[in-house]
TIPA-400696 format. One record per residue (C-alpha): residue number from 1; residue in one letter; x, y, z. Coordinates in steps of 0.1 Angstrom, whole numbers, padded with zeros to 4 digits. Example, Ala and Ser with C-alpha at 12.3 -4.5 7.8 and 13.67 -1.06 7.14 Angstrom:
REM residues 2
  seq  type     c1     c2     c3
    1     A   0123  -0045   0078
    2     S   0137  -0011   0071
REM end
This chain:
REM residues 675
  seq  type     c1     c2     c3
    1     M   0000   0000   0000
    2     P   0015   0034  -0010
    3     K   0021   0061   0016
    4     A  -0009   0081   0029
    5     A   0002   0113   0011
    6     A  -0002   0094  -0022
    7     Q  -0037   0083  -0014
    8     P  -0061   0112  -0020
    9     S  -0091   0089  -0020
   10     L  -0085   0073   0014
   11     F  -0115   0090   0030
   12     D  -0134   0101  -0001
   13     D  -0160   0074   0002
   14     A  -0164   0080   0040
   15     L  -0171   0117   0043
   16     N  -0185   0145   0023
   17     P  -0164   0177   0020
   18     S  -0174   0201   0047
   19     P  -0158   0232   0062
   20     S  -0142   0227   0096
   21     A  -0156   0247   0126
   22     P  -0135   0261   0154
   23     L  -0137   0243   0187
   24     A  -0150   0262   0218
   25     G  -0122   0278   0237
   26     A  -0110   0267   0271
   27     H  -0125   0283   0302
   28     E  -0105   0301   0328
   29     P  -0100   0279   0359
   30     R  -0125   0286   0387
   31     P  -0116   0290   0423
   32     S  -0120   0259   0444
   33     P  -0151   0259   0466
   34     A  -0147   0254   0504
   35     Y  -0145   0218   0515
   36     S  -0151   0209   0552
   37     A  -0167   0184   0576
   38     K  -0202   0197   0568
   39     D  -0197   0184   0532
   40     I  -0192   0149   0544
   41     E  -0225   0129   0540
   42     V  -0231   0098   0560
   43     L  -0257   0074   0545
   44     E  -0275   0053   0570
   45     G  -0298   0023   0568
   46     L  -0308   0016   0532
   47     E  -0300   0051   0519
   48     P  -0269   0039   0501
   49     V  -0291   0015   0480
   50     R  -0314   0044   0470
   51     K  -0285   0067   0463
   52     R  -0266   0042   0441
   53     P  -0290   0014   0431
   54     G  -0267   0004   0402
   55     M  -0241  -0009   0427
   56     Y  -0267  -0034   0440
   57     I  -0288  -0044   0410
   58     G  -0267  -0033   0381
   59     G  -0287  -0002   0370
   60     V  -0323   0011   0369
   61     D  -0333  -0003   0335
   62     E  -0358  -0031   0327
   63     R  -0333  -0058   0335
   64     A  -0326  -0043   0369
   65     L  -0363  -0039   0376
   66     H  -0369  -0076   0370
   67     H  -0338  -0084   0391
   68     L  -0359  -0074   0421
   69     F  -0383  -0103   0413
   70     A  -0353  -0126   0410
   71     E  -0341  -0117   0445
   72     V  -0374  -0124   0461
   73     L  -0379  -0156   0441
   74     D  -0344  -0168   0450
   75     N  -0354  -0166   0487
   76     A  -0384  -0188   0481
   77     M  -0364  -0212   0460
   78     D  -0338  -0215   0488
   79     E  -0366  -0227   0511
   80     A  -0376  -0253   0485
   81     V  -0341  -0265   0479
   82     A  -0336  -0268   0517
   83     G  -0366  -0291   0518
   84     H  -0390  -0268   0536
   85     A  -0412  -0256   0508
   86     K  -0430  -0275   0480
   87     V  -0451  -0247   0464
   88     I  -0443  -0212   0453
   89     E  -0470  -0189   0441
   90     I  -0464  -0158   0419
   91     T  -0491  -0133   0413
   92     L  -0490  -0101   0393
   93     A  -0519  -0079   0404
   94     A  -0539  -0054   0383
   95     D  -0521  -0025   0400
   96     G  -0487  -0038   0391
   97     A  -0478  -0052   0425
   98     L  -0460  -0085   0425
   99     T  -0464  -0112   0451
  100     V  -0441  -0142   0458
  101     K  -0455  -0167   0483
  102     D  -0440  -0199   0496
  103     D  -0451  -0226   0521
  104     G  -0417  -0228   0538
  105     R  -0408  -0222   0574
  106     G  -0416  -0185   0574
  107     M  -0392  -0157   0581
  108     P  -0382  -0154   0618
  109     V  -0404  -0129   0636
  110     D  -0390  -0132   0671
  111     P  -0370  -0102   0687
  112     H  -0335  -0098   0674
  113     A  -0308  -0097   0702
  114     K  -0286  -0071   0685
  115     F  -0314  -0047   0676
  116     P  -0335  -0040   0707
  117     G  -0371  -0033   0698
  118     K  -0369  -0049   0664
  119     S  -0380  -0083   0651
  120     A  -0358  -0105   0630
  121     L  -0382  -0098   0601
  122     E  -0377  -0060   0604
  123     V  -0339  -0065   0606
  124     I  -0340  -0087   0574
  125     M  -0360  -0061   0556
  126     T  -0341  -0029   0567
  127     V  -0305  -0038   0574
  128     L  -0280  -0046   0547
  129     H  -0259  -0078   0551
  130     S  -0285  -0095   0574
  131     G  -0299  -0129   0568
  132     G  -0297  -0166   0577
  133     K  -0274  -0177   0549
  134     F  -0240  -0168   0562
  135     S  -0234  -0195   0588
  136     G  -0247  -0224   0567
  137     K  -0269  -0236   0596
  138     A  -0303  -0225   0582
  139     Y  -0294  -0232   0546
  140     E  -0269  -0257   0534
  141     T  -0269  -0241   0499
  142     S  -0286  -0209   0488
  143     G  -0288  -0184   0460
  144     G  -0287  -0153   0481
  145     L  -0255  -0151   0502
  146     H  -0248  -0114   0505
  147     G  -0276  -0106   0529
  148     V  -0287  -0077   0507
  149     G  -0313  -0092   0484
  150     V  -0347  -0086   0500
  151     S  -0335  -0055   0518
  152     V  -0325  -0040   0485
  153     V  -0359  -0049   0471
  154     N  -0374  -0032   0501
  155     A  -0352  -0001   0496
  156     L  -0363   0002   0460
  157     S  -0400  -0004   0465
  158     E  -0427   0022   0468
  159     R  -0445  -0002   0490
  160     L  -0437  -0036   0504
  161     E  -0458  -0059   0526
  162     A  -0444  -0090   0543
  163     T  -0468  -0116   0556
  164     V  -0455  -0146   0577
  165     W  -0473  -0177   0588
  166     K  -0452  -0191   0616
  167     D  -0455  -0208   0650
  168     G  -0493  -0210   0647
  169     F  -0499  -0173   0640
  170     E  -0501  -0149   0611
  171     W  -0478  -0118   0612
  172     R  -0476  -0088   0590
  173     Q  -0455  -0056   0585
  174     T  -0455  -0029   0558
  175     F  -0426  -0008   0545
  176     S  -0420   0020   0521
  177     R  -0387   0029   0504
  178     G  -0368   0008   0530
  179     K  -0384   0021   0561
  180     P  -0412   0005   0582
  181     T  -0446   0021   0579
  182     S  -0461  -0002   0606
  183     K  -0452  -0023   0635
  184     L  -0450  -0060   0632
  185     E  -0487  -0071   0638
  186     K  -0498  -0104   0652
  187     L  -0530  -0110   0633
  188     G  -0544  -0143   0646
  189     P  -0540  -0181   0648
  190     T  -0534  -0202   0617
  191     R  -0523  -0236   0606
  192     R  -0504  -0223   0576
  193     H  -0466  -0218   0574
  194     G  -0445  -0198   0549
  195     T  -0438  -0163   0537
  196     S  -0455  -0138   0513
  197     V  -0438  -0107   0500
  198     T  -0458  -0082   0479
  199     F  -0440  -0052   0465
  200     T  -0444  -0023   0440
  201     P  -0412  -0009   0425
  202     D  -0405   0028   0433
  203     P  -0413   0050   0402
  204     V  -0388   0076   0417
  205     I  -0360   0050   0410
  206     F  -0373   0032   0379
  207     G  -0394   0059   0363
  208     E  -0431   0065   0361
  209     D  -0437   0041   0332
  210     A  -0417   0012   0347
  211     A  -0437  -0020   0350
  212     F  -0431  -0057   0352
  213     R  -0434  -0075   0319
  214     P  -0456  -0106   0324
  215     A  -0439  -0125   0296
  216     R  -0405  -0120   0313
  217     L  -0418  -0129   0348
  218     H  -0435  -0160   0333
  219     R  -0403  -0171   0316
  220     M  -0382  -0166   0347
  221     A  -0406  -0186   0369
  222     R  -0407  -0214   0344
  223     S  -0369  -0216   0343
  224     K  -0367  -0218   0380
  225     A  -0391  -0248   0381
  226     Y  -0367  -0267   0358
  227     L  -0339  -0262   0382
  228     F  -0354  -0280   0412
  229     R  -0375  -0311   0406
  230     G  -0392  -0310   0440
  231     V  -0409  -0276   0436
  232     Q  -0442  -0266   0420
  233     I  -0445  -0230   0409
  234     R  -0479  -0215   0403
  235     W  -0483  -0184   0381
  236     R  -0512  -0160   0381
  237     C  -0516  -0127   0362
  238     A  -0544  -0102   0364
  239     P  -0563  -0099   0331
  240     E  -0553  -0062   0328
  241     R  -0517  -0072   0328
  242     I  -0517  -0102   0304
  243     G  -0495  -0097   0274
  244     D  -0492  -0116   0241
  245     H  -0487  -0154   0246
  246     T  -0487  -0151   0284
  247     P  -0513  -0172   0302
  248     A  -0534  -0159   0330
  249     E  -0526  -0190   0351
  250     A  -0501  -0218   0348
  251     V  -0485  -0245   0370
  252     F  -0448  -0254   0365
  253     H  -0435  -0288   0377
  254     F  -0408  -0307   0358
  255     P  -0399  -0341   0373
  256     G  -0372  -0345   0346
  257     G  -0354  -0313   0356
  258     L  -0328  -0301   0331
  259     A  -0335  -0330   0308
  260     D  -0370  -0317   0303
  261     F  -0356  -0282   0298
  262     L  -0333  -0294   0271
  263     A  -0360  -0315   0254
  264     E  -0381  -0283   0250
  265     N  -0351  -0266   0233
  266     L  -0346  -0296   0210
  267     Q  -0382  -0297   0197
  268     G  -0382  -0303   0159
  269     L  -0344  -0307   0157
  270     S  -0323  -0338   0148
  271     T  -0296  -0348   0172
  272     V  -0262  -0364   0167
  273     T  -0268  -0390   0194
  274     P  -0302  -0407   0201
  275     E  -0302  -0396   0237
  276     P  -0287  -0366   0254
  277     F  -0260  -0369   0280
  278     A  -0279  -0360   0311
  279     G  -0281  -0368   0348
  280     R  -0278  -0356   0384
  281     I  -0254  -0365   0411
  282     E  -0254  -0355   0448
  283     R  -0221  -0357   0466
  284     Q  -0224  -0376   0499
  285     G  -0207  -0361   0529
  286     E  -0204  -0327   0514
  287     A  -0227  -0299   0503
  288     G  -0227  -0303   0466
  289     A  -0249  -0315   0437
  290     V  -0246  -0313   0400
  291     E  -0273  -0317   0373
  292     W  -0266  -0315   0336
  293     A  -0281  -0321   0301
  294     V  -0261  -0319   0268
  295     A  -0271  -0327   0233
  296     W  -0255  -0320   0199
  297     T  -0274  -0310   0167
  298     P  -0260  -0303   0132
  299     E  -0289  -0278   0126
  300     G  -0280  -0253   0153
  301     F  -0304  -0235   0176
  302     G  -0321  -0207   0157
  303     E  -0297  -0179   0152
  304     A  -0269  -0196   0172
  305     D  -0250  -0227   0165
  306     G  -0251  -0238   0201
  307     F  -0257  -0225   0237
  308     M  -0246  -0231   0272
  309     R  -0268  -0220   0301
  310     S  -0256  -0223   0337
  311     Y  -0270  -0219   0372
  312     C  -0257  -0220   0407
  313     N  -0281  -0227   0436
  314     T  -0309  -0220   0410
  315     V  -0295  -0185   0402
  316     P  -0288  -0180   0365
  317     T  -0252  -0171   0356
  318     P  -0255  -0157   0321
  319     E  -0218  -0148   0320
  320     G  -0208  -0184   0329
  321     G  -0179  -0191   0352
  322     T  -0162  -0221   0368
  323     H  -0190  -0246   0366
  324     E  -0192  -0240   0328
  325     A  -0154  -0244   0326
  326     G  -0157  -0277   0344
  327     L  -0184  -0290   0320
  328     R  -0164  -0280   0289
  329     A  -0132  -0296   0304
  330     V  -0150  -0329   0311
  331     L  -0166  -0331   0276
  332     T  -0133  -0323   0259
  333     R  -0111  -0346   0279
  334     G  -0136  -0374   0277
  335     L  -0140  -0372   0240
  336     K  -0103  -0370   0234
  337     A  -0097  -0400   0256
  338     Y  -0123  -0420   0237
  339     A  -0107  -0411   0204
  340     E  -0074  -0424   0217
  341     L  -0091  -0455   0229
  342     V  -0106  -0463   0195
  343     G  -0075  -0452   0176
  344     D  -0089  -0421   0160
  345     K  -0059  -0397   0156
  346     R  -0082  -0368   0149
  347     G  -0090  -0366   0186
  348     A  -0057  -0348   0191
  349     L  -0071  -0319   0171
  350     I  -0102  -0314   0192
  351     T  -0106  -0283   0214
  352     A  -0133  -0272   0239
  353     D  -0148  -0249   0213
  354     D  -0152  -0278   0188
  355     V  -0170  -0299   0214
  356     A  -0193  -0271   0227
  357     G  -0197  -0252   0194
  358     Q  -0230  -0269   0183
  359     A  -0241  -0283   0216
  360     G  -0271  -0273   0237
  361     A  -0258  -0276   0272
  362     L  -0273  -0269   0306
  363     I  -0254  -0272   0339
  364     S  -0267  -0265   0374
  365     V  -0247  -0268   0406
  366     F  -0256  -0266   0443
  367     V  -0226  -0256   0464
  368     R  -0220  -0240   0498
  369     N  -0208  -0204   0500
  370     P  -0205  -0198   0462
  371     E  -0185  -0167   0451
  372     F  -0199  -0145   0424
  373     Q  -0185  -0116   0405
  374     G  -0209  -0087   0415
  375     Q  -0240  -0086   0436
  376     T  -0262  -0095   0405
  377     K  -0244  -0129   0405
  378     E  -0239  -0131   0367
  379     R  -0206  -0151   0368
  380     L  -0196  -0178   0392
  381     S  -0160  -0177   0404
  382     S  -0158  -0205   0430
  383     A  -0130  -0229   0422
  384     D  -0148  -0256   0442
  385     A  -0176  -0255   0416
  386     Q  -0152  -0265   0388
  387     R  -0137  -0293   0408
  388     L  -0172  -0305   0418
  389     V  -0184  -0306   0382
  390     E  -0153  -0323   0369
  391     G  -0153  -0349   0396
  392     A  -0190  -0357   0393
  393     L  -0192  -0359   0355
  394     R  -0159  -0376   0345
  395     D  -0170  -0412   0351
  396     P  -0206  -0408   0339
  397     F  -0194  -0393   0306
  398     D  -0168  -0420   0300
  399     H  -0195  -0447   0308
  400     W  -0220  -0429   0285
  401     L  -0196  -0430   0256
  402     A  -0185  -0466   0262
  403     G  -0221  -0479   0267
  404     Q  -0232  -0468   0232
  405     P  -0204  -0472   0206
  406     K  -0224  -0462   0176
  407     A  -0236  -0429   0192
  408     A  -0201  -0423   0206
  409     A  -0186  -0428   0171
  410     A  -0211  -0404   0156
  411     L  -0204  -0378   0182
  412     L  -0166  -0381   0178
  413     G  -0169  -0379   0140
  414     F  -0192  -0348   0143
  415     V  -0168  -0330   0166
  416     A  -0137  -0340   0147
  417     D  -0152  -0327   0114
  418     R  -0157  -0293   0131
  419     A  -0120  -0294   0143
  420     E  -0108  -0301   0108
  421     E  -0130  -0273   0094
  422     R  -0117  -0249   0120
  423     L  -0081  -0257   0111
  424     K  -0087  -0253   0074
  425     R  -0103  -0219   0079
  426     R  -0074  -0208   0101
  427     K  -0049  -0220   0074
  428     D  -0068  -0201   0047
  429     K  -0068  -0169   0068
  430     E  -0031  -0173   0076
  431     V  -0022  -0175   0039
  432     A  -0044  -0145   0032
  433     R  -0030  -0125   0061
  434     A   0006  -0133   0053
  435     S   0000  -0123   0017
  436     A  -0016  -0091   0027
  437     T   0012  -0083   0052
  438     R   0038  -0087   0025
  439     K   0020  -0061   0003
  440     L   0013  -0037   0032
  441     R   0037  -0010   0044
  442     L   0029  -0012   0081
  443     P   0035   0019   0103
  444     G   0069   0019   0119
  445     K   0056   0025   0154
  446     L   0032  -0005   0152
  447     A   0044  -0034   0175
  448     D   0026  -0062   0156
  449     C   0017  -0096   0170
  450     S   0033  -0127   0158
  451     G   0001  -0146   0151
  452     Q  -0006  -0149   0113
  453     A  -0044  -0154   0114
  454     A  -0067  -0127   0125
  455     D  -0086  -0150   0148
  456     G  -0078  -0143   0184
  457     T  -0057  -0112   0177
  458     E  -0061  -0077   0192
  459     L  -0049  -0043   0182
  460     F  -0046  -0019   0212
  461     I  -0048   0018   0202
  462     V  -0028   0034   0230
  463     E  -0026   0071   0240
  464     G   0010   0083   0238
  465     D   0045   0067   0235
  466     S   0049   0063   0273
  467     A   0018   0042   0276
  468     G   0027   0024   0244
  469     G   0060   0014   0260
  470     S   0043  -0001   0290
  471     A   0017  -0018   0268
  472     K   0044  -0034   0247
  473     Q   0060  -0050   0278
  474     A   0026  -0061   0292
  475     R   0012  -0076   0260
  476     D   0010  -0112   0248
  477     R   0033  -0110   0218
  478     R   0015  -0139   0200
  479     T  -0020  -0122   0199
  480     Q  -0017  -0085   0210
  481     A  -0004  -0057   0188
  482     I   0002  -0021   0200
  483     L  -0002   0011   0181
  484     P   0006   0043   0201
  485     L  -0010   0075   0189
  486     R   0002   0110   0198
  487     G  -0023   0130   0218
  488     K  -0057   0138   0205
  489     I  -0064   0127   0170
  490     L  -0083   0148   0144
  491     N  -0120   0152   0150
  492     V  -0134   0136   0118
  493     A  -0169   0149   0124
  494     S  -0157   0185   0119
  495     A  -0127   0181   0096
  496     S  -0123   0187   0059
  497     L  -0112   0160   0034
  498     D  -0079   0178   0030
  499     Q  -0073   0176   0067
  500     L  -0082   0139   0067
  501     R  -0058   0130   0039
  502     A  -0030   0149   0055
  503     N  -0034   0134   0090
  504     K  -0006   0109   0096
  505     E  -0021   0094   0128
  506     L  -0053   0084   0111
  507     A  -0034   0072   0080
  508     D  -0011   0050   0103
  509     L  -0042   0036   0120
  510     T  -0059   0027   0088
  511     L  -0027   0010   0075
  512     A  -0024  -0010   0107
  513     L  -0060  -0022   0104
  514     G  -0053  -0035   0068
  515     T  -0086  -0023   0054
  516     Q  -0098   0010   0039
  517     A  -0125   0034   0049
  518     G  -0160   0041   0037
  519     A  -0174   0021   0008
  520     R  -0141   0003   0004
  521     Y  -0142  -0012   0038
  522     R  -0141  -0050   0038
  523     E  -0143  -0069   0071
  524     E  -0123  -0098   0056
  525     D  -0093  -0074   0052
  526     L  -0091  -0066   0089
  527     R  -0059  -0079   0103
  528     Y  -0072  -0082   0139
  529     E  -0103  -0098   0155
  530     R  -0107  -0070   0181
  531     I  -0098  -0033   0180
  532     I  -0094  -0020   0216
  533     I  -0091   0017   0224
  534     M  -0070   0020   0255
  535     T  -0067   0055   0270
  536     D  -0061   0070   0304
  537     A  -0090   0068   0329
  538     D  -0095   0105   0331
  539     V  -0113   0133   0312
  540     D  -0086   0137   0286
  541     G  -0085   0099   0280
  542     A  -0123   0099   0276
  543     H  -0120   0127   0250
  544     I  -0094   0108   0230
  545     A  -0116   0077   0232
  546     S  -0146   0097   0219
  547     L  -0126   0110   0190
  548     L  -0115   0075   0180
  549     I  -0150   0062   0183
  550     T  -0162   0090   0161
  551     F  -0135   0081   0136
  552     F  -0147   0045   0134
  553     Y  -0183   0055   0134
  554     R  -0179   0079   0105
  555     T  -0154   0059   0084
  556     M  -0159   0022   0093
  557     P  -0194   0018   0109
  558     D  -0196  -0019   0098
  559     L  -0166  -0026   0121
  560     I  -0188  -0014   0150
  561     R  -0219  -0033   0138
  562     A  -0198  -0065   0137
  563     G  -0189  -0061   0174
  564     R  -0152  -0056   0168
  565     L  -0146  -0023   0186
  566     Y  -0140  -0022   0223
  567     L  -0130   0002   0251
  568     A  -0104  -0010   0277
  569     L  -0114  -0001   0312
  570     P  -0081   0008   0331
  571     P  -0083   0016   0368
  572     L  -0080   0051   0382
  573     Y  -0070   0041   0417
  574     R  -0049   0015   0435
  575     L  -0059   0005   0471
  576     S  -0035  -0014   0493
  577     H  -0037  -0026   0528
  578     G  -0020  -0055   0547
  579     G  -0006  -0071   0515
  580     K  -0040  -0069   0497
  581     T  -0043  -0048   0466
  582     E  -0075  -0039   0447
  583     Y  -0080  -0015   0417
  584     A  -0109   0009   0413
  585     R  -0122   0021   0379
  586     D  -0135   0054   0392
  587     D  -0145   0073   0423
  588     A  -0178   0054   0428
  589     H  -0159   0021   0426
  590     K  -0133   0033   0450
  591     D  -0160   0043   0475
  592     Q  -0176   0009   0471
  593     L  -0143  -0009   0479
  594     L  -0137   0013   0509
  595     G  -0171   0004   0522
  596     T  -0168  -0033   0516
  597     L  -0134  -0049   0512
  598     F  -0116  -0022   0532
  599     K  -0143  -0013   0556
  600     G  -0129   0000   0589
  601     K  -0094   0001   0575
  602     K  -0072   0029   0561
  603     P  -0057   0016   0529
  604     E  -0030   0034   0509
  605     I  -0047   0050   0479
  606     G  -0028   0058   0448
  607     R  -0042   0076   0418
  608     F  -0028   0068   0383
  609     K  -0021   0099   0363
  610     G  -0020   0078   0332
  611     L  -0014   0044   0317
  612     G   0023   0053   0313
  613     E   0027   0055   0351
  614     M   0015   0019   0355
  615     M   0041  -0009   0358
  616     P   0037  -0034   0329
  617     A   0027  -0061   0353
  618     Q  -0001  -0038   0367
  619     L  -0012  -0029   0332
  620     K  -0014  -0065   0322
  621     E  -0033  -0076   0352
  622     T  -0059  -0048   0352
  623     T  -0064  -0039   0316
  624     M  -0048  -0063   0290
  625     S  -0049  -0099   0302
  626     P  -0081  -0116   0289
  627     A  -0082  -0135   0322
  628     T  -0085  -0105   0345
  629     R  -0095  -0074   0324
  630     Q  -0128  -0059   0316
  631     L  -0138  -0046   0282
  632     A  -0167  -0025   0270
  633     R  -0180  -0034   0236
  634     I  -0190  -0004   0215
  635     S  -0224  -0008   0198
  636     L  -0249   0013   0179
  637     P  -0285   0018   0190
  638     R  -0312   0001   0170
  639     A  -0323   0034   0156
  640     E  -0290   0045   0141
  641     E  -0303   0080   0134
  642     T  -0301   0084   0172
  643     A  -0264   0078   0170
  644     E  -0259   0101   0141
  645     A  -0278   0129   0159
  646     L  -0257   0124   0190
  647     V  -0224   0124   0171
  648     E  -0234   0155   0152
  649     A  -0245   0173   0184
  650     L  -0214   0165   0204
  651     M  -0187   0162   0178
  652     G  -0200   0181   0148
  653     R  -0194   0215   0133
  654     K  -0222   0235   0151
  655     P  -0213   0246   0186
  656     E  -0249   0256   0192
  657     L  -0259   0219   0191
  658     R  -0234   0212   0219
  659     Y  -0247   0241   0239
  660     R  -0283   0229   0235
  661     F  -0273   0193   0245
  662     I  -0256   0206   0276
  663     Q  -0286   0227   0286
  664     E  -0310   0198   0281
  665     N  -0289   0173   0300
  666     A  -0275   0196   0328
  667     E  -0298   0180   0354
  668     F  -0282   0146   0347
  669     A  -0247   0160   0350
  670     A  -0257   0176   0383
  671     E  -0268   0142   0396
  672     D  -0235   0126   0386
  673     L  -0216   0154   0404
  674     D  -0239   0153   0434
  675     V  -0247   0190   0432
REM end
């Protein structure tokens, strides 16, 4: 490829000529306001939950709203799994209130020794980190372990009513936004036992139009019933709330457990083996059980080739974790061992992706004291879970293969064919990449990776030579390439074509990518699977990242649509105390760590001025290693005119649009700044 200066058409297809507009000038620094003890706010009770709900339920969107239901349902399921409840009733009322009722032991209502004048029920509902699941005495395994679930639901509810049938009496107490609105009432004698929680989400938190979606609640309740064979879940929905394809009443009870769940997903599909690999094992002498169901289909599952859904103590873990890793390891090792046993040399080619690629897999584990990443429990991190799954499934899978030779041979052939196809595709891409690399004149400051194929490779676009030097030492040379850029790149949303053609930084970036811009963009020419923007975790870094995102949006939008553009999330703070070190992404994350992991301690807090200040080992651990980092994928809204309007307002040639945007959104900025 010739030099950028000799390429007058590099951006011709991407942008129309337009005059550039001057950027708004910098403001004079303002004097610092007074800062004293009166500015220090102490949040008590459940106030932290209402102040920062995203720290506890992941946000205030529809997913977070339905997470409230999941927390209450998890408590009822814990009673069922512990053997104390058989029936759970879920009712969505006409006014939008949701009720979850079980026939378990009932929440404790006796006085709590550490909180004079308060019952255990009131403590559970109003005090964070209170519950019966810490010691393991009341529950051997449970889904809610943080002691924050139902108290968070209470904090974020406009109204909550708890009714308990226990010790021969009915008890009731009401709450609003985390605070009691009545005393615990003893209503009268009863033979019933169990707990009922009715709550209405707070419109102040979730918005006036926020409401539970019956179809989503119905699906969540049905999924729970598959996860524990001994429970019956009854669903009722008021006629005023019924949506499309959602019944007014239903009863969920699945004696086959996950095997029934998988059979529903396999309806109408052919399978590689006559029967799925499925079963359940309870470990004697230890708190642990595993249930699984796996089948392979050449047809795929709708839009996906395969899927893996996992659960821990009936809690869905959509981001997977150690239990999924254990299942993949068992299937891969078992199939490779079987190939060696029957003398099929293709078994050596098989990887976990080949085995799981077109499989429908379900795995559910029950373990004591599971460790999750985040309060919303989306990823399981307990090492014990992986050992439990591998130990429980190793022999059953070997016996399953050995007991049906024809089915085992069909499965081995199916997976081996996928491995050979994968290797052929890789070889084809390596030849194409090597050929393209010979023709390209790559930028001199690009530290390229050694891998020839694009699969699995990453290009880090780094802010400045100093950060680039650290990144080059921290990277995996086989798969990670580094391209340092100097300072803030050109704003393509307000630049002329002549400015674009003459900009060396953007020309170098385009050369490194291996593809062209605009109508000449071809995804197959991309030299890397992922493009990762890695800038400092401060305002200047955010500005540079926004300029780069604008460049990709205006010149290579298909790269974003394909899900190839990411933002690295480097930490802003380092907290150390007693040999323990944690990193915080921002001030809110730092405050969270101070209030949890470092509560009552005085850790040393260091603030990174930039990526260049981080030691290579720190940069690798926090930002670059796939095993420990976090990435944010850049995506476009469904209505892409929304993205265009936003880019034009914030990055375009008309300062008045930016001024209008700031005026219209000033209240949100004030909330973020706590003013």
